C-alpha positions, -999 to +999 in steps of 0.1 A: -773-225-670-781-189-679-751-169-691-765-139-672-754-155-639-718-148-650-722-111-641-731-121-607-702-144-607-680-114-617-695-093-588-687-121-564-652-121-578-648-086-571-660-088-536-637-119-531-606-102-546-611-072-522-616-094-492-590-119-498-562-099-510-559-084-476-546-117-464-516-115-488-512-076-482-512-073-443-474-069-440-473-043-467-504-024-452-491-026-418-457-012-427-471+015-448-497+027-424-473+022-395-495-003-374-490-038-361-499-069-382-528-078-359-541-041-361-539-044-399-558-078-395-586-057-379-595-043-413-606-079-421-624-082-389-642-049-392-653-057-428-666-091-417-685-078-387-702-050-406-712-074-433-725-098-407-746-071-390-758-053-420-768-082-443-802-091-428-810-055-421-804-043-456-820-073-473-852-066-453-850-029-461-846-035-498-870-065-502-896-047-522-870-031-545-866-046-581-837-070-576-816-059-607-816-024-595-806-035-559-777-055-574-764-027-596-767-001-567-748-023-542-719-033-567-714+004-576-712+015-540-687-014-534-667-003-565-666+034-554-655+024-518-628+002-530-615+026-555-615+052-528-589+035-509-564+049-534-568+084-518-575+077-482-546+091-460-545+068-431-557+038-410-589+052-399-600+064-433-591+030-447-612+013-419-641+036-427-640+027-464-636-010-457-669-008-436-688+010-464-675-016-489-687-043-464-723-028-464-725-029-502-712-064-503-737-075-475-764-064-498-749-077-530-738-112-523-770-128-508-791-111-534-769-125-561-774-160-547-812-154-544-812-141-582-792-171-595-817-194-577-847-175-592-832-179-627-830-217-628-851-247-623-853-262-586-832-292-595-803-268-606-803-246-575-771-261-561-752-256-595-764-220-598-753-212-563-720-229-569-715-207-601-719-176-580-697-189-551-674-199-579-666-162-583-654-161-547-634-191-553-619-177-585-608-147-565-587-169-544-571-185-575-566-153-595-577-124-576-558-127-544-525-137-559-529-110-585-538-085-557-508-096-537-484-091-566-498-058-575-496-046-539-460-058-536-447-040-568-472-010-573-484-005-537-514-020-519-537+010-531-533-001-566-548-034-557-581-017-545-582+004-577-583-028-597-609-042-574-630-010-580-626-016-618-640-051-616-669-040-595-678-013-620-677-039-648-699-062-629-725-035-623-726-023-659-730-060-670-758-067-647-775-034-657-773-045-694-780-081-694-797-093-662-834-095-666-857-074-643-866-095-613-894-081-592-890-077-555-913-093-530-926-087-496-903-107-475-896-111-437-889-079-419-861-077-392-884-091-364-895-120-387-859-128-397-847-129-361-877-152-353-867-175-382-833-179-365-850-194-335-863-223-356-840-252-345-831-265-380-822-229-392-802-221-361-783-255-362-771-248-397-762-213-390-742-222-360-724-248-380-716-221-405-701-197-379-678-223-364-665-238-399-656-202-411-641-191-377-616-220-381-610-214-417-602-176-414-582-182-380-554-190-403-564-175-437-568-140-423-529-141-414-516-164-442-491-139-454-473-133-420-476-170-413-457-180-446-433-152-442-427-159-407-423-197-407-412-205-443-394-173-452-418-165-482-418-131-497-444-114-519-441-140-547-442-169-524-473-155-507-490-153-540-481-188-547-496-199-514-528-181-522-528-195-558-525-231-547-553-226-521-574-212-546-567-239-572-579-264-546-609-242-540-619-246-576-620-284-572-640-279-539-666-257-553-673-281-580-675-309-556-698-287-534-721-279-563-724-317-571-730-327-534-756-299-529-779-315-553-778-349-536-805-360-513-783-361-481-753-342-483-746-344-446-721-371-448-702-352-473-699-321-451-687-344-420-659-358-443-650-325-459-648-306-426-628-334-411-603-331-440-603-293-437-595-295-400-566-319-405-552-299-433-550-267-411-535-285-381-511-302-405-498-270-418-487-259-383-473-293-376-452-293-408-434-260-399-429-272-363-416-307-371-399-308-405-369-291-421-376-264-445-368-287-474-396-309-463-420-284-448-423-261-478-435-286-504-457-304-478-474-271-467-480-261-503-497-294-510-518-290-478-529-256-490-544-273-521-563-298-498-572-269-475-589-249-504-606-280-518-622-292-484-629-256-473-647-245-505-668-277-505-686-262-477-706-230-489-728-244-518-738-274-497-746-254-467-766-227-487-786-255-507-794-271-472-807-239-460-828-232-491-843-265-490-858-258-456-880-232-472-874-223-509-898-194-507-876-177-481-844-182-500-832-146-499-840-145-462-820-175-455-792-168-477-788-133-460-788-150-426-762-175-439-741-146-452-743-130-418-732-162-401-705-166-426-690-131-418-694-136-381-672-166-384-647-146-406-647-118-380-639-143-352-614-160-371-595-127-377-599-119-339-587-153-327-558-154-353-547-119-342-549-130-305-527-162-313-501-141-331-502-114-304-493-141-279-464-153-299-480-184-313-475-177-350-464-214-358-494-228-338-522-209-355-530-237-378-536-260-348-559-237-334-576-232-367-578-271-372-593-276-338-621-251-344-630-268-377-629-301-359-656-288-336-676-278-367-673-314-382-683-328-348-714-305-349-725-316-383-721-351-371-741-347-340-769-325-352-792-339-377-812-315-400-840-328-422-840-309-455-866-313-485 
């Protein structure tokens, strides 16, 4: 596997750290900006929605550009937008910078996956994609817990300063070590939308939306959940994120292995079913068990959640690329949009559940949505090459 892909992994780590740290910092951000927790959660929703809308548009607009240049530019903008959070005075300004960061991430992430695919042989596509996705997973193991602790002790703005520094390092590394990869004439916006109407593509994209909606219904509000139900403070929240991320490392490895198999559909059915049960089980634990039993059980379920959840992305991306390898950047950008549509809907649904006083039940809602996703994978067959 080319070592140059590691600079793409670092960029994904920076994006993931900025994205997932908010889940651990929501109470701190809400208190500092004097807004409600659901309103602070809208920062995640706005980021995800901007990403979802922008990804296919930016991919089409920059298709002819040399890919290394595009990656460096996108990550540089992401780094500046993240570091700018140190100076922003209030909620509206922070929202604007998060949207700008989302636009940069929307360009970088699918392009990084496409470059990783271009740098390896076809039979290693799944592992190459898993390596880039591994940067996102590692951000849940190290980035999000680190960001949560930094935010608790130095202020949430310091977390985004660190994210900006990571992004800058990735941009410089890609500029220095990534080979030049020529752009190509790819599908425009109209052609991309037409691609979505293909039944096989649409089926996989809908599955992506549903699974990520369920996963992020709880994840977007993990900090207020563990604080409100288990009495965790900043260190406890960081531990919850760490355990979920450790499970994710296992999950992304399993996903990379499954992605290179002939028929990963059965693997996805099982992993999504386990994910749904883990999410629902977290809520059931805090409702039915004493704290002495609920705390270790929830922590164990967080590992299962991370492992089963992070199995999904590499497998799903490989399934999409196998539909038409020549259109890999297009398909990956569409899948990135679907991912962040799901993330945005998850943040919205989670906020509605909390606003209705259902903090303890949020895992049941999340698990039910993922269960629908598992049923969809089981019920809708998609032939891939």
